[in-house]
C-alpha positions in Angstrom: -5.4 -4.6 -30.9 -2.1 -3.0 -31.7 -1.8 0.6 -30.6 -0.1 3.2 -32.8 1.3 6.6 -31.8 2.5 9.8 -33.5 6.1 10.9 -33.0 4.9 13.6 -30.5 2.9 11.0 -28.5 5.9 8.7 -28.4 8.1 11.6 -27.2 5.5 12.4 -24.5 5.4 8.9 -23.2 9.2 8.7 -23.0 9.2 12.0 -21.2 6.7 10.6 -18.6 8.8 7.5 -18.1 11.9 9.5 -17.6 10.2 11.8 -15.1 9.1 8.8 -13.1 12.6 7.3 -13.2 14.0 10.7 -12.0 11.5 10.8 -9.1 12.2 7.2 -8.1 16.0 7.9 -8.2 15.5 10.6 -5.5 13.2 8.5 -3.4 15.5 5.4 -3.4 18.8 7.3 -2.9 17.5 9.1 0.2 17.4 5.8 2.0 20.2 3.8 0.4 22.9 2.6 2.7 21.3 4.3 5.7 20.4 1.1 7.7 16.8 1.2 6.6 14.7 -1.4 8.2 13.1 -4.0 6.0 9.8 -5.8 6.6 9.1 -9.4 5.4 6.2 -9.9 3.1 6.6 -13.7 2.9 5.6 -16.2 5.6 8.0 -19.1 5.7 10.6 -17.2 3.7 12.1 -13.8 3.1 10.7 -11.3 0.7 11.8 -7.8 2.0 10.1 -4.5 1.4 11.2 -1.1 2.7 9.9 2.4 2.9 12.1 3.2 -0.1 10.1 0.7 -2.2 6.9 2.3 -1.2 8.1 5.9 -1.5 9.5 5.3 -5.0 6.2 3.8 -6.2 4.2 6.6 -4.7 6.4 9.1 -6.4 6.0 7.4 -9.8 2.2 7.1 -9.4 1.9 10.7 -8.5 3.5 11.6 -11.9 1.0 9.3 -13.7 -1.9 10.8 -11.8 -0.8 14.2 -13.0 0.2 13.4 -16.5 -1.5 10.2 -17.6 -4.6 9.9 -15.3 -6.5 7.6 -17.7 -3.8 4.9 -18.1 -3.8 1.8 -15.9 -1.1 1.0 -13.4 0.3 -2.2 -12.2 2.8 -1.7 -9.3 4.5 -4.2 -7.1 3.7 -2.4 -3.8 0.3 -0.9 -4.5 -1.3 -3.2 -7.0 -3.5 -2.4 -9.9 -5.3 0.9 -10.8 -7.7 0.6 -13.7 -7.5 2.8 -16.8 -9.5 3.4 -20.0 -6.8 4.0 -22.7 -5.6 0.4 -23.2 -2.2 1.3 -21.9 -0.7 0.0 -18.6 2.3 1.3 -16.8 4.1 -1.6 -15.0 6.3 -0.5 -12.1 8.8 -2.2 -9.8 10.1 0.6 -7.6 13.1 -1.5 -6.4 13.9 -4.6 -8.2 16.4 -6.4 -6.0 15.3 -5.2 -2.5 17.7 -7.8 -1.0 20.5 -6.1 -2.9 19.3 -2.7 -1.8 19.3 -3.6 1.9 22.7 -5.2 1.6 24.2 -2.0 0.1 25.1 -3.5 -3.3 24.4 -1.3 -6.4 22.8 -4.0 -8.5 19.1 -3.2 -7.7 17.2 -1.0 -10.0 14.0 0.9 -10.8 11.9 -0.8 -13.5 9.3 1.0 -15.6 7.4 -0.6 -18.4 4.6 0.5 -20.7 2.4 -2.1 -22.5 -0.8 -2.4 -24.5 -2.9 -5.5 -24.7 -0.4 -7.3 -26.9 3.2 -6.1 -26.4 5.7 -4.2 -24.4 6.1 -0.7 -25.8 8.6 1.1 -23.7 11.0 0.2 -20.8 13.5 1.7 -18.4 16.0 0.0 -16.2 17.5 2.7 -13.9 20.3 2.2 -11.4 20.3 5.3 -9.3 23.4 4.9 -7.3 25.7 4.2 -10.3 23.7 6.8 -12.3 23.0 4.5 -15.2 19.8 4.5 -17.2 18.9 2.0 -19.9 15.9 3.0 -22.1 14.2 1.1 -25.0 11.1 1.6 -27.1 9.6 3.5 -30.0 12.7 3.0 -32.1 15.1 4.1 -29.3 17.6 2.0 -27.5 20.1 4.0 -25.4 22.0 4.1 -22.1 23.2 7.1 -20.1 25.8 6.9 -17.4 29.1 8.1 -16.1 30.7 7.7 -19.6 28.0 9.6 -21.4 25.2 8.4 -23.7 25.4 5.6 -26.2 23.3 3.1 -28.2 22.3 -0.2 -26.8 23.1 -3.2 -29.0 23.1 -6.8 -28.0 25.9 -9.2 -28.7 26.2 -11.6 -31.7 27.5 -14.6 -29.8 26.4 -17.6 -31.8 27.1 -20.6 -29.6 26.5 -21.6 -26.0 30.2 -22.5 -25.6 31.0 -18.8 -26.0 28.1 -17.5 -23.9 28.0 -15.7 -20.6 24.8 -16.6 -18.6 23.2 -14.9 -15.6 20.5 -15.7 -13.1 19.7 -14.0 -9.8 19.3 -16.9 -7.4 21.5 -20.1 -7.6 18.4 -22.3 -6.9 16.5 -20.5 -9.8 13.1 -21.8 -8.9 11.8 -25.3 -8.4 14.1 -28.3 -8.3 13.2 -29.0 -12.0 13.9 -25.4 -13.0 17.1 -25.3 -11.1 18.2 -28.5 -12.8 17.3 -27.1 -16.2 19.3 -24.0 -15.5 22.3 -26.0 -14.4 22.1 -28.1 -17.5 22.1 -25.0 -19.7 24.9 -23.3 -17.7 27.2 -26.4 -18.2 27.1 -25.6 -21.9 28.1 -22.0 -21.3 31.6 -20.5 -20.9 30.8 -18.3 -17.9 28.0 -18.4 -15.3 27.3 -15.5 -12.9 24.7 -15.0 -10.1 22.9 -12.3 -8.1 22.6 -9.3 -10.4 18.8 -8.8 -10.2 17.6 -6.5 -13.0 21.1 -5.2 -13.7 21.8 -8.5 -15.6 19.1 -7.6 -18.1 20.7 -4.1 -18.5 24.1 -5.8 -19.2 22.5 -8.0 -21.8 21.0 -5.0 -23.6 24.3 -3.2 -23.4 26.1 -6.1 -25.2 28.0 -7.4 -22.2 26.4 -10.8 -21.6 24.4 -13.3 -23.7 21.7 -14.9 -21.6 19.6 -14.2 -18.5 17.4 -17.2 -17.4 15.0 -17.0 -14.4 11.8 -18.5 -13.1 9.0 -17.4 -10.9 8.9 -13.8 -12.2 6.0 -11.4 -11.9 5.0 -9.1 -14.7 6.6 -6.1 -13.0 9.9 -8.0 -12.8 10.2 -8.4 -16.6 8.1 -5.9 -18.6 10.5 -3.0 -18.4 13.6 -5.2 -19.1 11.8 -6.9 -21.9 11.1 -3.7 -23.8 14.7 -2.5 -23.3 16.2 -5.8 -24.6 13.9 -6.0 -27.6 14.8 -2.5 -28.5 18.5 -3.4 -28.4 18.0 -6.3 -30.7 17.5 -9.2 -28.2 14.8 -11.7 -27.6 12.7 -12.3 -24.4 10.4 -15.3 -24.2 9.2 -17.9 -21.8 11.0 -21.3 -21.7 8.8 -22.6 -24.5 9.5 -19.7 -26.8 6.1 -18.0 -26.1 5.3 -14.5 -24.7 6.9 -13.5 -21.4 4.8 -10.3 -20.7 3.3 -11.9 -17.6 6.5 -13.3 -16.1 6.9 -16.9 -15.1 9.9 -18.7 -16.6 11.8 -16.2 -18.6 14.8 -16.4 -21.0 16.4 -13.2 -22.3 18.8 -13.8 -25.2 21.2 -11.5 -27.1 20.2 -12.9 -30.5 18.1 -15.6 -32.3 20.9 -18.1 -32.6 21.8 -18.1 -28.9 18.1 -18.0 -28.0 17.4 -21.1 -30.1 20.3 -23.0 -28.6 19.3 -22.2 -25.0 15.6 -23.1 -25.6 16.7 -26.5 -26.9 18.0 -27.2 -23.4 15.2 -25.5 -21.4 12.1 -26.6 -23.4 11.8 -30.2 -22.0 11.6 -28.8 -18.4 8.4 -30.2 -16.7 
């Protein structure tokens, strides 16, 4: 069932999201580049988590408890809290913890709001640079050192002109990595390792494609809302919904999305 909101309700939801992003900024910057110790969540691999991740999510949840106590929450660090409104806040307190513990400013705070059917609102916030990308309810804007401006995706029409990003060179499975490599060979420029900041760049009209695999809902819900508000498209590799994560392609426009899907769709 599609949820509708008055202008005042939309403004209140945006204000709540921005308050959470402000709180997470403070919680993450306190620890950034301080030599913070990371724990490993993944046996047989490396999936780091820090006290900054937990502190940022606690800070965001505290705002929701105070302002939106009946909404559900899905957060990377503290799981699911049920709600009764049909709305779910989807939180990734630090997307790119590997970048965070390495001191690089490509990590971000991700906030998304969804109903049963679609992403309604999203924020990608990079606290250290001081950039915020917000999309939803007819708004698509960024704020940063150069002030505030609209988010509009690029009109690049062919893969030969395209810039493509992914976070990890291996992408996912061997088949997924091969599919990405095949697509990247059609593109003009391939870049790696930007975490959620690549999605922000796509929404800002700087790049054309972001292709990843193995994502969780909290990795993509916020960026999905921002990119759609800016005029882009986010789907899975078959062209279906990407709200739950998995294999995801974010594209600047329908033409480049269709061209990229033609390469990715046959992936086993």
